[in-house]
C-alpha positions in Angstrom: 0.0 0.1 -0.1 2.7 2.3 1.1 4.8 1.5 -2.0 1.6 2.2 -4.3 1.3 5.6 -2.7 5.0 6.3 -3.2 4.7 5.1 -6.8 1.6 7.4 -7.5 3.4 10.4 -5.7 6.3 9.8 -8.1 4.1 9.7 -11.2 2.3 13.0 -10.1 5.7 14.7 -9.7 6.8 13.5 -13.1 3.7 14.6 -14.8 3.8 18.0 -12.8 7.5 18.5 -14.0 6.6 17.6 -17.7 3.7 20.2 -17.5 5.8 22.8 -16.1 8.4 22.2 -18.8 5.8 22.5 -21.5 4.5 25.7 -20.1 8.0 27.1 -19.8 8.8 26.5 -23.4 5.7 28.2 -24.7 5.9 32.0 -25.9 5.0 34.2 -23.2 1.7 35.2 -24.8 0.5 31.5 -24.7 1.6 30.9 -21.1 -1.3 32.9 -19.5 -3.9 30.9 -21.6 -2.3 27.5 -20.6 -2.2 27.7 -16.8 -5.2 25.9 -15.3 -6.5 24.5 -11.9 -6.9 20.9 -11.2 -10.2 20.4 -9.5 -8.9 17.6 -7.2 -6.4 19.9 -5.9 -9.0 22.4 -4.5 -10.6 19.1 -2.9 -13.8 19.2 -5.1 -15.2 15.7 -5.7 -16.0 15.2 -9.4 -19.3 13.5 -8.5 -20.6 16.5 -6.7 -23.8 17.9 -8.3 -22.5 21.5 -7.9 -19.3 20.5 -9.5 -20.6 21.0 -13.0 -21.8 24.6 -12.2 -18.6 25.6 -10.3 -16.3 24.1 -13.2 -18.1 26.0 -15.8 -17.8 29.2 -13.8 -14.3 28.9 -12.5 -12.1 26.1 -13.9 -13.0 25.9 -17.6 -11.3 29.3 -18.2 -9.0 30.9 -15.5 -8.9 34.1 -17.4 -12.0 35.9 -18.9 -11.5 36.3 -22.6 -14.6 38.0 -23.5 -14.7 41.8 -23.7 -17.6 43.3 -21.5 -16.9 46.8 -22.2 -15.6 48.8 -25.2 -13.0 51.6 -24.5 -13.4 54.3 -27.0 -10.3 54.9 -29.4 -10.2 58.5 -28.3 -10.1 57.7 -24.5 -8.8 60.7 -22.6 -7.1 60.8 -19.3 -8.2 63.0 -16.3 -5.4 65.4 -17.4 -7.0 65.9 -20.8 -10.6 66.0 -19.8 -12.0 69.6 -20.2 -15.7 70.7 -19.5 -17.3 72.4 -22.3 -16.7 76.3 -21.9 -20.6 76.8 -22.0 -21.1 75.3 -18.6 -18.4 77.0 -16.8 -20.7 79.9 -15.7 -23.0 77.4 -13.7 -20.1 75.5 -11.8 -19.6 76.4 -8.2 -16.8 78.6 -7.0 -14.8 75.6 -5.4 -15.1 73.6 -8.7 -13.6 76.7 -10.5 -11.0 77.0 -7.9 -10.3 73.2 -8.2 -10.2 73.8 -12.0 -7.5 76.7 -11.5 -5.3 74.8 -9.4 -5.4 71.4 -10.9 -4.8 72.5 -14.6 -1.9 74.9 -14.5 -0.8 76.5 -17.8 -3.9 75.4 -19.4 -6.8 77.0 -21.3 -9.1 75.7 -18.5 -7.1 77.4 -15.8 -7.5 80.8 -17.7 -11.3 80.3 -18.1 -11.8 79.4 -14.7 -9.6 82.5 -13.6 -11.8 84.7 -15.8 -15.1 83.3 -14.4 -13.8 83.7 -10.8 -12.8 87.3 -11.7 -16.4 87.8 -13.1 -17.8 86.7 -9.7 -15.9 89.2 -7.8 -12.9 87.2 -6.8 -9.3 88.9 -6.8 -6.1 86.8 -7.3 -3.1 88.0 -5.2 0.0 86.9 -7.1 2.3 87.6 -4.2 0.3 85.3 -1.9 -1.0 83.1 -4.8 -4.5 83.3 -3.2 -8.1 84.0 -4.3 -10.1 86.3 -2.2 -13.2 88.2 -2.1 -14.9 91.1 -0.3 -18.5 90.9 1.1 -20.0 93.4 3.3 -16.6 95.0 4.4 -15.3 91.4 5.3 -12.6 89.8 3.3 -12.8 85.9 2.5 -9.9 83.9 1.4 -9.6 80.4 -0.3 -7.3 78.2 1.7 -5.5 75.9 -0.6 -4.5 73.5 2.4 -8.1 72.8 3.9 -9.8 73.6 0.7 -12.2 75.9 2.0 -13.1 79.8 2.2 -12.2 81.3 5.5 -12.7 85.0 6.8 -9.5 86.7 6.8 -8.7 88.2 10.1 -8.9 92.0 10.2 -5.6 93.8 10.9 -5.8 96.2 14.0 -5.8 99.9 13.1 -3.0 101.9 14.5 
């Protein structure tokens, strides 16, 4: 019995070595499609009723070869995406500020800057900050907290 198990184990090792050698000799594009999973290794008995379902879902094709979505040829990355100029005027101030800071040296930065200036915002080049005045109070956009904060009034001397 023990010798029979050792003989069977030796046969499995030889089969596995031959299998690995065959895959190693394949071109790299074909290697991915050849690697599969042996169901007995996973402990799934072949006479199980659910085995046929599980096999069809998981074991027949370890890599999905069907294309579920189509990517357009003109796919643009985030850095290239730009909203239509016509909707800029309807965007919130924080979105315009994001567009200004996220798209440096770009047409969208200039457009966002012009719209912010039309809404009463002023850009201080020395501090590199946007601010606006409302009823005598000055509000600044804080880039670090991404919020509009009231600027403290300086004491008069």
